C-alpha positions as CSV (number, residue, x, y, z in Angstrom):
1,M,126.6,106.1,124.5
2,T,124.1,109.0,124.6
3,E,120.8,109.3,126.5
4,N,117.6,111.0,125.6
5,G,115.1,110.7,128.4
6,H,114.7,106.9,129.0
7,V,116.1,106.1,125.6
8,C,119.8,105.3,125.1
9,S,121.7,105.0,121.8
10,S,125.2,103.9,120.8
11,E,127.1,103.8,117.5
12,T,127.9,100.4,116.2
13,V,131.1,99.0,114.6
14,P,129.4,98.3,111.2
15,G,127.9,101.7,111.1
16,G,124.5,102.9,112.2
17,E,123.1,103.3,115.7
18,N,121.5,101.0,118.2
19,V,118.6,102.5,120.1
20,F,117.3,100.9,123.3
21,S,115.9,101.5,126.8
22,C,118.3,102.9,129.4
23,N,116.9,100.4,131.9
24,E,119.3,97.4,132.0
25,S,116.5,94.9,132.8
26,D,114.6,96.2,129.7
27,V,117.7,95.8,127.5
28,S,118.2,92.2,128.7
29,S,114.6,91.2,128.0
30,A,114.3,93.0,124.7
31,D,114.6,90.2,122.1
32,H,113.0,91.7,119.1
33,L,115.4,93.4,116.6
34,V,113.8,96.2,114.6
35,V,116.0,97.2,111.6
36,M,115.2,100.6,110.2
37,V,116.4,101.4,106.6
38,N,116.7,104.8,105.0
39,G,115.8,105.7,101.4
40,I,117.7,107.2,98.6
41,L,120.2,109.9,99.6
42,G,119.2,109.4,103.2
43,S,120.9,108.3,106.4
44,S,120.2,106.7,109.7
45,A,119.3,110.1,111.1
46,D,116.0,109.9,109.1
47,W,114.7,107.3,111.5
48,K,115.8,109.0,114.7
49,F,112.4,110.1,115.9
50,A,110.7,106.8,114.9
51,A,113.4,104.7,116.6
52,E,113.0,106.6,119.9
53,Q,109.2,106.3,119.8
54,F,109.4,102.6,119.3
55,V,111.7,102.2,122.3
56,K,109.6,104.5,124.5
57,S,106.5,102.6,123.7
58,L,108.0,99.1,123.8
59,P,111.1,99.4,126.1
60,D,111.4,95.8,127.2
61,K,110.4,94.4,123.9
62,V,112.4,96.0,121.1
63,F,116.0,96.7,120.3
64,V,116.2,99.1,117.3
65,H,119.1,99.3,114.8
66,R,119.1,102.3,112.5
67,S,121.1,101.2,109.5
68,E,123.9,103.4,108.2
69,R,125.7,101.1,105.8
70,N,123.9,102.7,102.8
71,A,123.9,106.5,103.3
72,A,124.0,109.5,101.0
73,S,125.7,108.8,97.7
74,Q,126.1,105.1,98.6
75,T,122.3,104.8,97.9
76,L,123.1,105.2,94.2
77,D,125.1,102.0,94.0
78,G,122.2,99.8,93.2
79,V,119.5,97.9,95.1
80,D,121.6,94.7,95.0
81,V,124.8,96.2,96.3
82,M,122.9,98.0,99.1
83,G,121.1,94.8,99.9
84,E,124.4,92.9,100.3
85,R,125.7,95.6,102.6
86,L,122.5,95.6,104.7
87,S,122.5,91.8,105.1
88,E,126.1,91.9,106.3
89,E,125.2,94.8,108.7
90,V,122.2,92.9,110.1
91,L,124.3,89.7,110.8
92,E,126.9,91.8,112.6
93,V,124.2,93.3,114.9
94,I,122.7,89.9,115.6
95,K,126.2,88.6,116.5
96,Q,126.7,91.4,119.0
97,K,123.4,90.7,120.8
98,P,123.0,87.0,121.3
99,N,119.7,87.1,123.1
100,L,117.7,88.3,120.1
101,R,115.0,86.0,118.9
102,K,112.8,87.9,116.5
103,I,113.4,90.4,113.7
104,S,111.3,93.1,111.9
105,F,112.1,95.6,109.2
106,V,110.9,99.2,108.8
107,A,112.1,100.8,105.6
108,H,111.5,104.0,103.8
109,S,111.4,104.6,100.0
110,V,114.0,102.6,98.0
111,G,115.1,101.2,101.4
112,G,112.1,98.9,101.2
113,L,113.5,97.3,98.0
114,V,116.9,97.1,99.7
115,A,115.3,95.3,102.7
116,R,113.5,92.9,100.3
117,Y,116.8,92.1,98.7
118,A,118.6,91.7,102.1
119,I,116.0,89.3,103.5
120,G,116.4,87.2,100.3
121,R,120.0,86.8,101.3
122,L,119.4,86.3,105.0
123,Y,116.6,83.7,104.6
124,R,117.3,80.3,106.1
125,P,114.8,77.5,105.1
126,P,113.4,75.3,107.9
127,K,115.2,72.2,108.7
128,E,113.6,69.1,107.5
129,N,113.3,65.7,109.1
130,T,115.3,63.0,107.4
131,D,115.8,59.3,108.0
132,D,118.9,60.1,110.1
133,T,117.8,63.2,112.0
134,L,114.7,64.4,113.7
135,V,114.0,68.1,114.2
136,E,113.1,68.3,117.9
137,N,113.2,72.0,118.3
138,C,110.0,73.6,116.9
139,E,111.8,76.8,116.0
140,E,114.3,74.9,113.9
141,A,111.3,73.6,111.9
142,K,110.5,77.2,110.9
143,P,112.2,79.5,108.4
144,T,114.4,82.3,109.8
145,I,115.9,85.6,108.7
146,G,119.5,85.6,109.9
147,G,118.6,82.9,112.5
148,L,115.8,85.0,113.9
149,I,112.0,84.6,113.7
150,P,110.6,87.0,111.0
151,V,107.6,89.1,112.3
152,N,106.9,92.5,110.7
153,F,108.0,93.7,107.3
154,I,106.9,97.3,106.9
155,T,107.6,99.7,104.0
156,V,106.9,103.4,103.9
157,A,106.5,105.1,100.5
158,T,108.4,102.3,98.7
159,P,108.3,102.0,94.9
160,H,107.5,98.2,94.9
161,L,106.4,98.4,91.3
162,G,109.4,100.5,90.2
163,S,109.2,104.0,88.9
164,R,108.6,103.3,85.2
165,G,104.8,103.3,84.9
166,N,102.5,106.2,84.2
167,K,102.4,108.6,87.1
168,Q,104.7,106.4,89.2
169,V,107.0,109.4,89.6
170,P,104.4,112.2,90.2
171,F,106.8,115.1,89.6
172,L,106.9,114.1,85.9
173,F,103.2,115.1,85.8
174,G,102.2,111.9,84.0
175,L,103.4,113.3,80.7
176,P,104.4,110.4,78.4
177,A,107.2,112.4,76.8
178,L,108.8,113.2,80.2
179,E,108.4,109.7,81.5
180,K,110.0,108.2,78.4
181,A,112.9,110.7,78.6
182,A,113.4,109.7,82.3
183,V,113.9,106.1,81.3
184,L,116.7,107.1,79.0
185,V,118.5,109.5,81.4
186,I,117.7,108.3,84.9
187,H,121.0,106.3,85.2
188,W,123.0,109.6,84.7
189,I,121.4,111.0,87.9
190,F,120.7,108.0,90.1
191,R,123.2,105.6,88.6
192,R,122.7,101.9,89.1
193,T,119.8,102.4,91.5
194,G,118.0,104.4,88.8
195,R,118.4,101.5,86.4
196,H,116.8,99.2,89.0
197,L,113.9,101.5,89.7
198,F,113.1,102.0,86.0
199,L,113.8,98.3,85.2
200,T,116.5,99.1,82.5
201,D,119.2,96.9,84.2
202,N,120.4,93.9,82.2
203,D,123.1,92.1,84.1
204,E,124.6,89.4,82.0
205,G,121.3,88.9,80.2
206,K,119.3,88.4,83.4
207,P,115.8,89.9,83.8
208,P,115.6,93.2,85.6
209,L,116.3,92.9,89.4
210,L,112.7,93.8,90.4
211,K,111.4,91.0,88.3
212,R,113.9,88.5,89.8
213,M,112.8,89.6,93.3
214,L,109.3,88.2,92.6
215,E,110.5,84.7,93.1
216,D,113.4,82.6,94.6
217,Y,116.2,83.2,92.1
218,D,119.6,81.5,92.0
219,D,120.8,81.5,95.6
220,F,118.3,84.1,96.8
221,Y,115.1,83.3,98.5
222,F,113.4,86.6,97.7
223,M,109.7,85.4,97.8
224,S,110.2,82.7,100.5
225,A,111.7,85.3,102.7
226,L,108.9,87.8,102.2
227,R,106.3,85.1,102.8
228,S,108.0,84.0,106.0
229,F,107.1,87.2,107.8
230,Q,104.0,87.1,110.0
231,R,102.8,90.3,108.4
232,R,103.7,92.6,105.5
233,V,102.6,96.3,105.6
234,T,102.7,99.2,103.1
235,Y,102.3,102.8,104.2
236,A,101.5,104.9,101.1
237,N,100.8,108.6,100.4
238,V,97.6,109.1,98.5
239,G,98.9,112.4,97.1
240,Y,101.6,115.1,97.4
241,D,104.4,112.5,97.3
242,H,106.2,113.8,94.2
243,I,108.8,111.0,94.3
244,V,106.8,107.8,94.7
245,G,103.3,107.3,93.3
246,W,100.4,105.9,95.2
247,R,100.1,102.7,93.0
248,T,103.7,101.6,93.3
249,S,103.9,102.3,97.1
250,S,100.6,100.5,97.8
251,I,101.1,97.6,95.3
252,R,97.8,98.2,93.5
253,R,96.5,98.5,90.0
254,N,94.9,101.8,89.0
255,I,91.4,100.4,89.3
256,E,92.2,99.1,92.8
257,L,93.0,102.5,94.3
258,P,90.3,103.1,96.9
259,K,88.1,106.2,97.3
260,W,89.3,107.7,100.6
261,Q,87.8,110.4,102.9
262,E,89.4,112.7,105.4
263,S,90.2,110.8,108.6
264,V,87.8,111.3,111.6
265,N,90.2,109.3,113.9
266,E,91.7,111.8,116.3
267,K,94.5,109.4,117.2
268,Y,95.6,108.8,113.6
269,P,94.4,112.0,111.7
270,H,96.5,111.3,108.6
271,V,95.5,107.6,108.1
272,V,92.6,107.8,105.6
273,Y,92.2,104.2,104.5
274,E,93.2,100.7,105.6
275,E,92.6,97.3,104.1
276,R,93.9,93.7,104.4
277,C,94.6,92.0,101.2
278,K,94.8,88.2,101.1
279,G,97.5,86.5,99.1
280,F,96.5,84.7,95.9
281,D,98.7,82.0,94.4
282,F,98.8,83.2,90.9
283,E,100.8,81.4,88.2
284,L,103.6,84.0,87.6
285,D,103.8,84.6,83.8
286,S,107.1,86.3,83.3
287,T,107.2,88.4,80.1
288,N,110.1,89.8,78.1
289,D,107.8,92.5,76.9
290,D,109.2,96.0,77.4
291,N,105.8,97.6,77.7
292,A,105.6,99.5,81.0
293,D,102.0,98.4,81.6
294,D,102.8,94.7,81.2
295,V,105.8,95.0,83.4
296,E,103.8,96.7,86.1
297,E,101.1,94.0,85.9
298,E,103.7,91.3,86.3
299,L,105.0,93.0,89.5
300,V,101.6,93.6,91.0
301,T,100.6,89.9,90.3
302,G,103.9,88.6,91.7
303,L,103.7,90.6,94.9
304,S,100.0,89.8,95.4
305,R,100.9,86.2,96.0
306,V,101.4,87.1,99.7
307,S,99.1,89.0,101.9
308,W,99.5,92.7,102.7
309,E,98.1,95.2,105.1
310,K,97.8,98.5,103.2
311,V,97.6,101.8,105.1
312,D,96.9,104.9,103.0
313,V,98.0,108.3,104.4
314,S,97.1,111.8,103.4
315,F,98.8,115.1,104.3
316,H,96.5,117.2,102.1
317,N,95.6,119.6,104.9
318,S,99.1,119.8,106.3
319,R,101.4,122.7,105.9
320,S,104.2,120.2,105.1
321,R,102.1,118.3,102.5
322,F,104.6,119.1,99.7
323,A,107.2,117.2,101.6
324,A,104.9,114.2,102.1
325,H,107.5,111.7,100.9
326,S,109.6,112.5,104.0
327,V,106.9,113.6,106.4
328,I,105.3,110.1,106.3
329,Q,108.6,108.9,107.8
330,V,108.9,111.8,110.3
331,K,112.3,112.7,109.1
332,N,113.1,115.2,111.9
333,H,111.6,116.7,115.0
334,N,110.5,119.9,113.3
335,L,108.0,117.8,111.2
336,H,106.9,115.3,113.9
337,T,103.6,117.0,114.6
338,D,102.5,116.1,111.1
339,G,103.7,112.5,110.8
340,A,103.9,111.3,114.4
341,D,100.5,109.7,114.2
342,V,101.7,107.5,111.3
343,I,104.5,106.2,113.5
344,Q,102.2,105.7,116.4
345,H,99.9,103.7,114.1
346,M,102.8,101.6,113.1
347,I,103.7,101.0,116.8
348,D,100.2,100.2,117.9
349,H,99.8,97.5,115.2
350,F,103.3,96.1,115.6
351,C,103.3,92.4,116.2
352,L,105.6,91.3,119.0
């Protein structure tokens, strides 16, 4: 076990690292598991700063687990494979700390898709009254994630709409020729994960995985799990994120992107726009059309059936703006002066 100020950490058997208060009474009362998930080619170290800030701010409330089951080249194995690993890892952490009652996820980049897959596996529907049994425990009458009460589901620069649409991968400059070429070659670079991001996967004739994750599919409760959380939040870069576009990370159509202004909030200088979007119970019209615009519309519509809090972030005036995809996550201590306010915003609005 290592100690950093009043924050302690320990490596876990399934991989990753638990971060918690060094005060024993705080540890015993902390019943809210916060699972932090890294993005593509990342590792648990990416969330080191954020995990410590969570524990420093909420020492007797949260027990943070920085996932390590999907690190480096393992993040190329596919969203489904990574999701299975993460779900197993979460169950092992829960088993090791029996006093946990609540669970939240904080995920970066493709880690947000992995977390959405994992909760679909971990979801347990509420127990129902039957003629023979009566559910007396109120908590048993509610859905759970791995047996815990779902609270916050937070994604940071996550490509919820995939990476296939126009300008969804900004470093391709929005050029149709480059974007079409990327669809054909992405699996050579990012393997199975690339297929999932560009919706070119076709497992045994099934729809692309991101489409399947818009509803409860086979034995997975993808949408029921997402809906079960008390709140769902997206943090999205409005610009300078050359990996994940603003639309896909904020789950919006192009005409829905807001006009933003530089922040005047001294506490959160990089947060430039916030909105709460109610869920609308649309009839999901699944299409077999391969047109990128139609596919994107289907994904936006499907995910808009649940409510979202959307937080838009700008690092336009930062010296680290060209690394916005990582700075929004506060990847290391050298960058924390730029992105620390985003993490603080996350903590201040965190439901316990």
